[in-house]
ROSE-4610 file (N, C-alpha, C; in Angstrom, 1 decimal, always signed):
// ROSE-4610
residu = [M/M/M/A/A/A/K/K/K/K/K/K/K/K/K/N/N/N/F/F/F/P/P/P/L/L/L/R/R/R/I/I/I/D/D/D/P/P/P/D/D/D/L/L/L/Y/Y/Y/D/D/D/V/V/V/L/L/L/Q/Q/Q/K/K/K/W/W/W/A/A/A/A/A/A/D/D/D/E/E/E/F/F/F/R/R/R/S/S/S/V/V/V/N/N/N/G/G/G/H/H/H/I/I/I/E/E/E/F/F/F/L/L/L/L/L/L/R/R/R/E/E/E/A/A/A/A/A/A/K/K/K/R/R/R/A/A/A/G/G/G/R/R/R/L/L/L/P/P/P/K/K/K/K/K/K]
num = [1/1/1/2/2/2/3/3/3/4/4/4/5/5/5/6/6/6/7/7/7/8/8/8/9/9/9/10/10/10/11/11/11/12/12/12/13/13/13/14/14/14/15/15/15/16/16/16/17/17/17/18/18/18/19/19/19/20/20/20/21/21/21/22/22/22/23/23/23/24/24/24/25/25/25/26/26/26/27/27/27/28/28/28/29/29/29/30/30/30/31/31/31/32/32/32/33/33/33/34/34/34/35/35/35/36/36/36/37/37/37/38/38/38/39/39/39/40/40/40/41/41/41/42/42/42/43/43/43/44/44/44/45/45/45/46/46/46/47/47/47/48/48/48/49/49/49/50/50/50/51/51/51]
x = [+9.4/+8.5/+7.1/+6.1/+4.8/+4.3/+3.5/+3.0/+2.0/+2.0/+1.2/-0.2/-1.2/-2.6/-2.9/-3.4/-3.8/-5.3/-5.7/-7.1/-7.2/-8.3/-8.5/-8.8/-8.4/-8.7/-9.2/-10.4/-11.0/-10.7/-10.1/-9.7/-9.9/-10.3/-10.5/-9.2/-9.4/-8.2/-7.3/-8.0/-7.3/-6.5/-7.0/-6.3/-5.1/-5.4/-4.3/-3.1/-3.4/-2.4/-1.6/-2.3/-1.6/-0.7/-1.2/-0.4/+0.8/+0.6/+1.7/+2.8/+2.5/+3.6/+4.2/+3.4/+3.9/+4.9/+4.4/+5.3/+6.6/+6.6/+7.8/+8.7/+8.2/+8.9/+9.6/+9.0/+9.6/+10.3/+10.5/+11.2/+10.6/+9.2/+8.4/+7.5/+7.0/+6.0/+4.7/+3.6/+2.3/+1.8/+2.0/+1.5/+2.3/+3.6/+4.4/+4.1/+3.8/+3.4/+2.1/+1.1/-0.2/+0.0/+0.7/+1.0/+1.7/+2.6/+3.3/+2.3/+1.5/+0.5/-0.5/-1.0/-1.9/-1.3/+0.0/+0.7/+0.9/+1.3/+1.5/+0.2/-0.9/-2.2/-2.6/-2.4/-2.7/-1.9/-0.6/+0.2/-0.3/-0.6/-1.1/-2.4/-3.2/-4.5/-4.4/-3.2/-3.0/-3.6/-3.7/-4.3/-3.3/-2.1/-1.0/-0.4/-0.3/+0.3/+1.8/+2.2/+3.6/+4.4/+5.6/+6.6/+7.5]
y = [+5.7/+5.2/+5.8/+5.0/+5.4/+6.4/+7.3/+8.3/+7.6/+8.0/+7.3/+8.0/+7.3/+7.8/+8.3/+9.5/+10.0/+9.8/+9.4/+9.3/+9.5/+10.0/+10.1/+8.8/+8.6/+7.3/+7.6/+7.1/+7.3/+6.0/+6.1/+5.0/+5.2/+4.1/+4.2/+4.7/+5.6/+6.2/+5.1/+4.1/+3.1/+2.2/+1.9/+1.2/+2.0/+3.3/+4.2/+4.2/+4.2/+4.1/+2.8/+1.7/+0.4/+0.5/+1.0/+1.1/+2.0/+3.1/+4.1/+3.4/+2.7/+2.0/+0.9/+0.1/-1.0/-0.4/+0.7/+1.3/+1.8/+2.4/+2.8/+1.7/+0.6/-0.6/-1.2/-0.9/-1.4/-0.3/+0.9/+2.0/+2.5/+2.5/+3.0/+4.1/+4.9/+5.9/+5.1/+5.7/+5.0/+4.7/+5.7/+5.6/+4.4/+4.4/+3.4/+2.0/+1.9/+0.7/+0.2/+1.0/+0.7/+0.1/+0.8/+0.4/-1.0/-1.2/-2.5/-3.6/-3.4/-4.4/-4.7/-3.7/-3.9/-4.7/-4.4/-5.1/-6.6/-6.8/-8.2/-9.0/-8.3/-9.0/-9.3/-8.4/-8.6/-9.7/-9.8/-10.9/-12.2/-12.3/-13.6/-14.0/-13.0/-13.3/-13.6/-13.5/-13.7/-12.6/-11.4/-10.3/-9.3/-9.5/-8.6/-9.3/-8.6/-9.2/-9.6/-10.7/-11.1/-10.2/-9.9/-9.1/-9.9]
z = [-16.1/-15.0/-15.2/-15.0/-15.2/-14.1/-14.5/-13.6/-12.6/-11.4/-10.4/-10.3/-10.1/-10.0/-8.6/-8.5/-7.2/-6.9/-5.7/-5.4/-3.9/-3.4/-1.9/-1.3/-0.1/+0.6/+2.0/+2.3/+3.6/+4.3/+5.5/+6.3/+7.8/+8.4/+9.9/+10.6/+11.5/+12.2/+12.9/+13.5/+14.2/+13.2/+12.1/+11.1/+10.5/+10.4/+9.9/+10.9/+12.2/+13.2/+13.1/+12.8/+12.7/+11.4/+10.3/+9.1/+9.3/+10.0/+10.2/+11.0/+12.0/+12.8/+11.9/+11.2/+10.4/+9.3/+8.7/+7.6/+8.2/+9.4/+10.0/+10.3/+10.8/+11.0/+9.8/+8.6/+7.3/+6.6/+7.2/+6.7/+5.4/+5.4/+4.3/+4.7/+3.8/+4.1/+4.2/+4.8/+4.8/+3.4/+2.5/+1.1/+0.5/+0.6/+0.0/+0.6/+1.9/+2.5/+2.0/+1.9/+1.3/-0.1/-0.9/-2.3/-2.3/-1.4/-1.3/-0.9/+0.1/+0.5/-0.6/-1.3/-2.4/-3.5/-3.8/-4.9/-4.5/-3.3/-2.8/-2.9/-2.4/-2.5/-3.9/-4.8/-6.2/-6.8/-6.5/-6.9/-6.4/-5.1/-4.6/-5.2/-5.6/-6.2/-7.7/-8.3/-9.7/-10.5/-10.0/-10.7/-11.3/-11.0/-11.5/-12.7/-13.8/-15.0/-14.8/-15.4/-15.3/-16.1/-15.7/-16.4/-17.2]
């Protein structure tokens, strides 16, 4: 498994609250949910390489 890249993320507190609730609803951590959302957006945009 590839090592994950760490980086700081500044985010509006209200948006973080939304993400926190959404992540809990999906049984994910906030970090895991943000990664999931970004991966789905990259797939839809055709930016993620096909496996």
